[in-house]
N, C-alpha and C positions, 0 to 999 in steps of 0.2 A: 769417358766413364759415365754411364747412365745411373741415375739414382732417384730416390723418392723420399720426400720429406713428409711426414704425417704429423699434423699438429691440430689441436682443437682451439688453441689460442695463440696469438702473437702478442708478445709483451715488449714494450719500450721501456728503457731504463728510467725515464722521468715522466712519460706521458701516459702511463697505464697500459692496459691490455685491451684487446678486442678479440671477439670470437671470430674464427676464420670463416664461418658461414657469412658474416657481414662482408668480408673481403671478397669472397666468391660471388655472392649474389649482388653486391653493390658495385661491382666493377663493370665498366663498359665492355660489351662483347664484340663490338665493331664500331669503327668511326672512320670518317674519310673527309678529305678536302678535295673537291673536284672542280676543275675549270671546264665549264661547258660552253665556252666561246670558241669558235673555230673547230679545230680537231679536239675532241674531248680528251682530257687527261687527268690522271690522279696525281695530285701534288704530294700527298702523304696519306697514309691510311694504316689501319690495323684490322685484320680479318675481312678486308674487302679485296676481292681478287680482280674485279674489273668494273668499269663504268661504261655504260652503253647509252649513246644519244638516241632517244626514242622519238623526239619531235622537238620543235622549238620550245625552249623552256622546260623540257622534260628529259629526265635521264633515269636509268636503272643502275643501282649498285648491287652487285652480286657478292655473296659472302664466300670466303674461303672455307670456313667451317659453318655448317648450317645451324640455324636456331632449332630448339626442340619443338616449338609450336609457333603458331601465328599470333599469339597473344602478347608478344613482346612490346615494350614501349620504345618509342622513337622520338627524336627531336631533330629538326633541321632548320637551317637558315641559309639565305642566299644574299650575296652582296654584289652589286654592280656599281661601278664608279659613276655612272650617269643616271641611275634609276633608283627609285625607292621601292622596296619590296612591299607588296600588298598581302600576299598569302603564300604559305608553303603547304603542300598537301601530299599525302600518300595516295598515289593514283593507281595502286595495284599494278595491273599490267595494261593500263590505258583503256580497259574496258569496264572499269568500275569494281573490279574484284579486290579483295583484301590482299595485303602483303603475303608473300609466301615464306616458307622456312629457308629458302635459298637466296632470296633477293627482295629488294624493295624499290619501287619506282616513285620518284619525286617530281613535283611540278612547281614552278614558280610563276605566280600570276602578278603582273605589274599593276600599278594603281589605275592604269587606263583600261584594265580588263583583259589585256593580251598576255600571252606567255612570252617570257624573255630568257635567253641564255645568259647566265650570270658568270662573272669571273671566279667567284668563290662560293661553292655549294658545300656546306658542311652538314654532316649527318652523324648522329650518335645513336647506338642501339643498346638497349638494356634488356636483359632477359636471360634465359637459360640456353646454353648450347646443347645440341643434340649429343 
């Protein structure tokens, strides 16, 4: 049975109420945990259809459902049991362009200035879906 619930507010019996716009706008639209060592694989995700190894220390996460524009916010982190992370960056498509509505490319630079494949690459996307 398919249905639809329409509400402007959600109310909890003891914690008060919240406007549903805060729930819609304030929820993550995509997240993932990717192992980029060896054969790349998605450990767990929401709205991420695939992860592609682009180069050493660099991968692309493609969305199942596209974002409405390229102005969305993102945060990422990488962890490797033998290294300390120096920087996480959105590399666009490895040619310096911005993220697209269908994917984001990430890079992890180690403290020595080289790119490293990490055990756990986490990503969260906030913004509006198309």
